[in-house]
N, C-alpha and C positions, 0 to 999 in steps of 0.2 A: 447647574449649580444654583443654589438658593442664595440670594443676596440679603443676608440678615445682618443686623448690627451685632457686634460681639456681646452686647448686654443681653441679647435674647437667647434663652436656653431652650433646648428641645428635649422634652421628656417623652419617652416611649413607654406606654403602659404595658407591663409584662403579661397581664391577664387578657384573654380574649373577651371581647365585648359584644353584647347584643346590638347589632347595627340599627335596630328600630329606635334606639335612643336618639333624641335630638340634642339641641344645644343645652337645654336645662338638665336633661338626664346626664349628659357628659360632664357638665359643670359640677354636678353633685359628686360624680365619680372622682373628679380632680380634687375636690375639697375633702371628701371623706376617705377615699382609698389611697390616693397619692399624697395626701396631706400637703398640697401646694395651693397657692393663691391663684385662682383662675383669672383674676383681674390684673395680674402682673405683666401681661404682654408676652408671656412665654408660649411656645407651641406645645400642645399636648397631642400625641399621636396614639390613636386607638385602632386596633385591628379586629375585624369581625371573626366570629367563630368559624366561618367557612374559609377564612384566610384569603378571600378574594376581594375584600373591601377594606379601605383605610380611610379613617376620618381624622382630620386635623382641626383642633379647636384652639382659637386664641382670641384675646381681647384686643380690639383695635379702637383706640381713643374713645369712641362713643357707642360701641356695641360689640357683640361676639361675632366672629366669622367662623364658619364651619365649611371646610373643604372635604369633598368625598371623591375618592378614586375607586372605581370598580374595574376589575380585570374581566375582559371578555373570555379569556382562556387562561388556565393555570392558576397558581396561588402565589402570594407574596412569600418570599424566602425570609423568614423572621430570624433575628439574632437569637442565639441560645442564651437563655437567662436562667439564673438560679431560681429554684422554686420559691424561696423565701423572699425574693426581691419583688417589690411592687412596681418599680419603674426603673428605667435606665436612661441616663443622659446620653444624647446622641450629638454628633457633629452635623452641621448642615450637609456636608458631602455624603455622610452615611444616610441621611434621610433622602437625599436625591437618588442615591443608589438603590435604596429600598423601593422608592416609588418607580424607578426604572426597571425593577425586577432583578437586580443584581443580588446574588447570595452573599450576605455579609459574613457568613461562617466559612466561606471558601478560604483555603490556605493561600497566602500570598507568596509569590515567588521571591526567592532571595535576590538581593541586589547584585547585579553583575559587577565583579571585581576585576576582571580582565587579567588575572594572573594564570600563567600556565607553567608547568614544569615538564620538561621533555628529556628523555634519555634515549640514546640510539636504539632504534628498533621498537621502542615502546613509548607511547605518549599518554600523558595524563593531563586532562584539561578541566579546569574549573571555571572556564569563561561563561558557562551557561548557568552560573549561579549555584553550582554545587549539585545540579541534577544528575551529573554523571561522575561525581566525585567517587574515587575508589575504583572506577572501571577503567580498564586499559583498552586502548584502541590502536590498531595499526593502520587504519584506513586514512587515506589522504584527505577525505572529506571532513573527518572529525578534526584533523589537524588544520584544515583550511578555516574551519569555524573558529579555531583558537588563535592561530597566528598565520595570516595569509602569506607573509614573506617566507616563513619556514616551509610552508607547503609548496610554494613555487620553487624554492631552491632545491628541495628534495626531488620534486618531479623533474626539474630541469637537469639535475646532476646525474640522473640515471644514464647509463650508456645506451645508445640507440640499439634497438633490437635488430638483429640481422636474420633475415629469412633466406634459406637456401632452397631453391627449387630444383 
């Protein structure tokens, strides 16, 4: 996680950039395309056309700092942005995930709510965040993931099987 003060904003440039640009070329892009002040201390994130390089430009008290990250394999998973948008504000956690290779467009799982409803013979569980909502299960294993105490009581309450030889 990046330790940035809350006053620092992170701007992600939506258009892919020629990575041959240096500090001055990226500063011009910040001022002309993004319409932001490059000397404000905010972070400006640029991705190369091949999507395997990211440059981060920011002003640090007495000069510009330019970070470059190049992937040896693969490509950065960029957030989906509207074509008319020139830049997107990001959170520090999102930037850290982008730099670590996490897909920012992936669907997040629903929060576990721990509620289950059971009827005799049929069990419906939403403990997995709704992934199996609407599906009925008779297996003890699905019941175990939902309510361990009910699964044990059901298994223990079965009469012992008798085998005749």
